[in-house]
C-alpha positions as CSV (number, residue, x, y, z in Angstrom):
1,M,7.4,-17.4,-12.2
2,E,4.6,-14.8,-12.7
3,L,5.6,-11.4,-11.3
4,Y,3.2,-8.6,-10.7
5,P,2.8,-5.7,-8.2
6,F,2.2,-7.3,-4.7
7,K,-0.2,-5.5,-2.3
8,L,1.0,-6.2,1.2
9,S,-0.6,-6.7,4.5
10,Y,0.6,-4.9,7.7
11,V,1.6,-5.8,11.2
12,T,0.5,-3.6,14.1
13,K,2.3,-2.8,17.4
14,S,0.8,-1.1,20.4
15,P,3.6,0.4,22.6
16,I,2.7,2.6,25.5
17,W,3.2,5.8,23.5
18,G,1.0,4.9,20.6
19,G,-2.2,6.7,19.5
20,T,-5.3,6.1,17.5
21,R,-4.6,8.0,14.3
22,L,-3.5,5.0,12.4
23,R,-6.8,3.2,13.2
24,R,-9.0,6.2,12.7
25,E,-7.5,7.8,9.6
26,W,-5.4,5.1,8.0
27,G,-7.5,1.9,8.3
28,K,-4.9,0.0,10.4
29,Q,-7.1,-2.5,12.3
30,S,-6.0,-4.1,15.6
31,E,-7.5,-5.8,18.6
32,A,-5.7,-3.2,20.8
33,E,-7.2,0.2,21.4
34,T,-4.1,2.0,20.1
35,V,-1.8,1.4,17.2
36,G,1.6,3.0,17.6
37,E,3.3,1.2,14.7
38,S,2.2,-0.3,11.5
39,W,4.9,-2.4,9.8
40,E,4.2,-1.9,6.1
41,L,7.1,-3.9,4.7
42,T,8.5,-6.6,7.0
43,V,10.3,-9.9,6.4
44,R,11.3,-11.0,9.9
45,K,11.0,-14.0,12.1
46,E,7.8,-12.9,13.8
47,E,6.6,-10.1,11.7
48,K,5.9,-11.0,8.1
49,S,4.2,-9.1,5.3
50,R,1.7,-11.2,3.3
51,I,0.6,-10.7,-0.3
52,T,-3.1,-9.9,-0.5
53,N,-3.7,-9.9,-4.2
54,G,-3.3,-12.0,-7.3
55,A,-1.9,-15.5,-7.7
56,Y,0.2,-15.4,-4.5
57,A,-2.6,-14.0,-2.2
58,G,-2.2,-15.3,1.3
59,R,1.5,-16.2,1.0
60,T,4.2,-14.4,2.9
61,L,6.5,-12.2,0.9
62,E,9.3,-14.2,2.4
63,S,8.1,-17.4,0.9
64,V,7.8,-15.9,-2.6
65,I,11.3,-14.5,-2.4
66,A,12.6,-17.9,-1.3
67,E,10.9,-19.5,-4.3
68,A,11.9,-16.9,-6.8
69,G,15.4,-16.4,-5.6
70,R,17.4,-13.4,-4.3
71,N,17.3,-11.7,-7.7
72,L,13.7,-10.7,-6.7
73,I,15.5,-8.2,-4.3
74,A,18.3,-7.1,-6.6
75,P,20.7,-8.5,-9.2
76,D,23.2,-10.8,-7.5
77,Y,21.9,-9.9,-4.0
78,T,24.0,-11.8,-1.5
79,G,22.7,-10.6,1.9
80,R,21.4,-13.3,4.2
81,E,18.4,-11.2,5.4
82,F,15.9,-9.0,3.6
83,P,17.4,-5.5,3.6
84,L,14.5,-3.1,4.4
85,L,11.9,-2.5,7.1
86,V,9.2,0.2,6.5
87,K,6.9,1.5,9.2
88,L,4.3,4.1,9.9
89,I,4.7,5.4,13.5
90,D,2.0,7.4,15.4
91,A,3.5,9.0,18.5
92,C,0.7,10.1,20.8
93,D,3.4,10.6,23.5
94,R,7.2,11.0,23.4
95,L,9.2,8.0,22.5
96,S,12.3,7.1,24.5
97,V,15.7,8.6,23.8
98,Q,17.6,5.9,22.1
99,V,20.5,5.1,19.8
100,H,21.2,2.2,17.4
101,P,24.5,0.4,16.7
102,D,26.3,0.3,13.4
103,D,26.9,-2.9,11.5
104,S,30.3,-3.6,13.0
105,Y,29.2,-3.3,16.7
106,A,25.9,-5.1,16.0
107,A,27.7,-8.0,14.4
108,R,30.3,-8.3,17.2
109,V,28.0,-7.9,20.1
110,E,24.5,-8.9,18.9
111,H,25.2,-11.1,16.0
112,D,22.9,-8.9,14.0
113,R,23.1,-6.0,11.6
114,G,23.1,-2.3,12.5
115,K,20.3,0.2,12.1
116,T,20.4,3.3,10.1
117,E,17.0,4.9,9.3
118,M,15.2,7.8,7.7
119,W,12.1,9.6,9.0
120,Y,9.5,11.4,6.8
121,I,7.1,13.6,8.7
122,V,3.7,12.6,7.4
123,E,1.8,14.7,9.9
124,A,2.9,16.9,12.8
125,D,1.0,18.9,15.4
126,E,1.9,22.6,15.7
127,G,5.1,22.9,17.9
128,A,5.9,19.2,17.7
129,E,9.6,18.3,18.2
130,I,12.0,15.5,17.7
131,I,15.4,14.9,19.3
132,C,18.0,14.5,16.6
133,G,21.6,14.3,17.8
134,L,23.7,16.1,20.3
135,R,23.8,19.9,20.8
136,E,26.6,21.7,19.0
137,G,29.8,21.3,20.9
138,A,28.5,18.4,23.1
139,T,30.9,15.4,23.2
140,K,30.4,11.8,23.9
141,E,31.7,12.4,27.4
142,D,29.2,15.2,28.0
143,F,26.4,12.8,26.9
144,A,27.7,10.1,29.3
145,A,27.8,12.6,32.2
146,A,24.3,13.8,31.4
147,V,23.0,10.2,31.3
148,A,24.7,9.5,34.6
149,D,22.9,12.5,36.1
150,G,19.6,11.3,34.8
151,D,19.3,14.4,32.6
152,P,20.4,13.5,29.0
153,E,18.1,16.2,27.5
154,R,20.5,18.9,28.5
155,V,22.9,17.8,25.8
156,L,20.4,16.8,23.1
157,K,19.3,18.8,20.1
158,H,15.6,19.5,19.9
159,C,14.1,20.3,16.4
160,R,10.6,21.5,15.6
161,V,9.2,19.6,12.7
162,R,6.7,20.2,10.0
163,T,4.7,18.0,7.6
164,G,6.8,17.0,4.6
165,E,10.2,17.3,6.2
166,S,12.6,14.3,6.3
167,Y,15.4,13.5,8.8
168,F,18.2,11.0,8.4
169,I,19.3,9.1,11.5
170,P,22.6,7.3,11.0
171,A,23.6,4.6,13.5
172,G,25.2,6.2,16.6
173,L,23.0,9.3,16.5
174,P,20.8,9.7,19.7
175,H,17.2,10.5,18.7
176,A,13.6,10.4,19.8
177,I,10.2,11.1,18.1
178,G,8.2,13.6,20.0
179,K,4.5,13.8,20.9
180,G,2.0,14.6,18.1
181,I,4.0,13.3,15.1
182,L,3.1,10.6,12.5
183,I,6.2,9.5,10.6
184,A,7.1,7.0,7.9
185,E,10.3,5.2,8.8
186,I,12.5,3.5,6.3
187,Q,15.4,1.6,7.9
188,Q,17.8,-1.3,7.7
189,N,15.9,-4.5,8.6
190,C,16.9,-4.5,12.3
191,D,15.1,-3.9,15.5
192,L,18.1,-3.3,17.8
193,T,17.3,-0.3,20.0
194,Y,19.5,0.9,23.0
195,R,17.1,2.9,25.2
196,V,18.9,5.6,27.1
197,Y,16.1,7.6,28.8
198,D,12.3,7.0,29.1
199,Y,11.1,9.9,31.2
200,N,10.7,7.5,34.2
201,R,7.3,6.4,32.9
202,R,5.8,3.1,33.8
203,Q,4.3,0.3,31.8
204,P,0.7,-0.9,32.4
205,D,2.1,-3.5,35.0
206,G,3.8,-0.7,36.9
207,S,7.4,-1.6,35.8
208,L,9.9,0.7,34.2
209,R,11.0,-0.1,30.7
210,P,14.5,-1.5,30.6
211,L,17.4,0.8,29.7
212,H,20.6,-0.2,27.8
213,I,22.9,2.5,29.1
214,Q,26.3,0.9,28.5
215,K,25.6,-0.3,25.0
216,A,24.2,3.1,24.1
217,L,27.4,4.8,25.5
218,D,29.5,2.3,23.4
219,V,27.9,3.4,20.1
220,V,26.8,7.0,20.5
221,R,28.8,9.7,18.8
222,P,28.4,13.4,17.7
223,F,27.8,14.2,14.1
224,T,28.0,17.4,12.1
225,D,25.3,18.2,9.5
226,E,27.9,17.7,6.8
227,E,28.8,14.2,8.1
228,I,25.1,13.2,8.1
229,A,24.6,14.5,4.6
230,E,27.7,12.6,3.4
231,I,26.3,9.3,4.8
232,R,22.7,10.2,3.6
233,Y,23.7,10.8,0.0
234,A,26.7,8.4,-0.3
235,R,25.4,6.9,-3.5
236,R,23.5,9.8,-4.9
237,S,22.6,9.4,-8.6
238,D,20.1,12.1,-9.7
239,T,19.8,10.7,-13.2
240,L,17.8,7.8,-11.9
241,A,15.3,9.9,-9.9
242,N,11.6,9.4,-10.4
243,G,10.9,12.1,-7.8
244,E,12.7,14.0,-5.1
245,I,15.6,12.0,-3.6
246,L,15.3,12.0,0.2
247,A,18.1,9.5,0.9
248,D,20.5,7.4,-1.2
249,C,22.8,5.8,1.3
250,S,24.6,2.5,1.5
251,Y,21.5,0.7,2.8
252,F,18.5,2.2,1.0
253,R,17.2,4.8,-1.5
254,V,14.1,6.8,-0.8
255,E,12.2,9.2,-3.1
256,R,9.2,11.3,-2.5
257,L,6.8,11.0,-5.5
258,R,4.2,13.7,-6.0
259,L,2.0,12.4,-8.8
260,C,-0.5,14.7,-10.6
261,G,-1.5,13.2,-13.9
262,S,0.6,10.5,-15.6
263,H,4.0,9.3,-14.6
264,R,6.3,6.6,-15.9
265,L,8.2,4.3,-13.5
266,P,11.1,3.2,-15.5
267,A,12.1,-0.5,-15.7
268,C,14.1,-1.5,-12.7
269,A,16.2,-4.7,-12.1
270,A,15.7,-4.4,-8.3
271,M,12.8,-4.4,-5.9
272,R,10.9,-1.2,-5.0
273,H,8.4,-0.5,-2.3
274,I,5.6,2.1,-2.6
275,L,4.1,3.5,0.6
276,C,1.0,5.6,-0.3
277,L,0.6,8.7,2.0
278,G,-2.3,10.5,0.3
279,G,-4.5,10.6,-2.7
280,E,-5.5,7.9,-5.2
281,A,-3.9,6.6,-8.4
282,A,-3.8,3.6,-10.7
283,L,-0.8,1.5,-11.4
284,L,-0.9,0.0,-14.9
285,C,1.0,-3.2,-15.4
286,G,0.7,-6.0,-18.0
287,G,-2.8,-4.9,-19.0
288,E,-4.0,-4.9,-15.4
289,T,-4.9,-1.9,-13.2
290,Y,-3.9,-1.8,-9.6
291,P,-5.6,0.9,-7.4
292,L,-3.3,2.8,-5.0
293,R,-4.8,4.6,-2.0
294,K,-3.7,6.3,1.2
295,G,-2.2,3.7,3.6
296,D,-1.5,1.1,0.9
297,S,1.8,-0.7,0.8
298,W,3.0,-2.2,-2.5
299,F,6.0,-4.4,-3.3
300,L,7.2,-4.1,-6.9
301,P,9.5,-7.0,-7.9
302,P,12.0,-6.3,-10.8
303,M,9.7,-5.3,-13.6
304,P,9.6,-3.5,-17.0
305,E,8.4,0.1,-17.2
306,L,5.2,0.9,-15.4
307,Q,2.6,3.7,-15.7
308,L,1.0,5.6,-12.8
309,E,-2.0,7.8,-13.3
310,G,-3.9,10.0,-10.8
311,E,-3.0,12.2,-7.8
312,L,-0.8,10.5,-5.2
313,L,1.8,11.3,-2.6
314,A,4.1,8.3,-2.0
315,L,7.5,7.2,-0.8
316,V,9.3,4.9,-3.2
317,S,12.0,2.9,-1.5
318,G,14.6,0.5,-2.7
319,V,18.1,-0.9,-2.3
């Protein structure tokens, strides 16, 4: 089977908090006026990345993996589902306060996998904030009491963010993206979200969005910074780094690549995903040249050494 770098299509979503930045500045087209999310790597029942170049143009990534076998993901990969989901998220308004289950709870209650994720701050307005965990000293019981009072923010930790920062969100950590932030999200391939608080805002039809209080209280827990770091870098292996390692956990590995000139991507027996965040570069492979530009999403199957040339800011993710 012929393997080459696959350029991927995207799937857009238009939640009530979405903005127009992904349409205006990133070329993410949609019939809706706003684009809150652009799913850049997705192999799911409804949302499927398609290959847009080469011999497999028009086919879903899912169908090519089914034909080539699970080794296209990683050697001896045995998971039933594709492991990763990669998104761009434009928050024109605050997202709901939410929490995700871990694998054990998700399997038992939802017959699904859990959701651990990482955020990279692509752009942030001055003073923009995220919610990232419980305030120091706050307990699970404090959180439950605050939710019951309709005021969970009193026990939540607010963090001002700047472009170029990254945050790791393990399953069980309450969190929310604030207004005026564009992030890249790398996560387990799961869309389970337990919404705790949504600022009492209404959907276009006037209804309140549903909350999932009991399930959220089942899975929420406090974390120390040390505990988060231990989960975030559980498999750390600096010797394999192509760039700066942002996460190397049990579910995914993410590196920030700042390219200025030439750079070799070493041979890899597992898949990689390149999300281009700025600049332009050329990927040289098998005598062919593949242009990489801001907003592009590329799936690299297991391949020999590749060459990159140009100036590019990108996130390179894998399993």
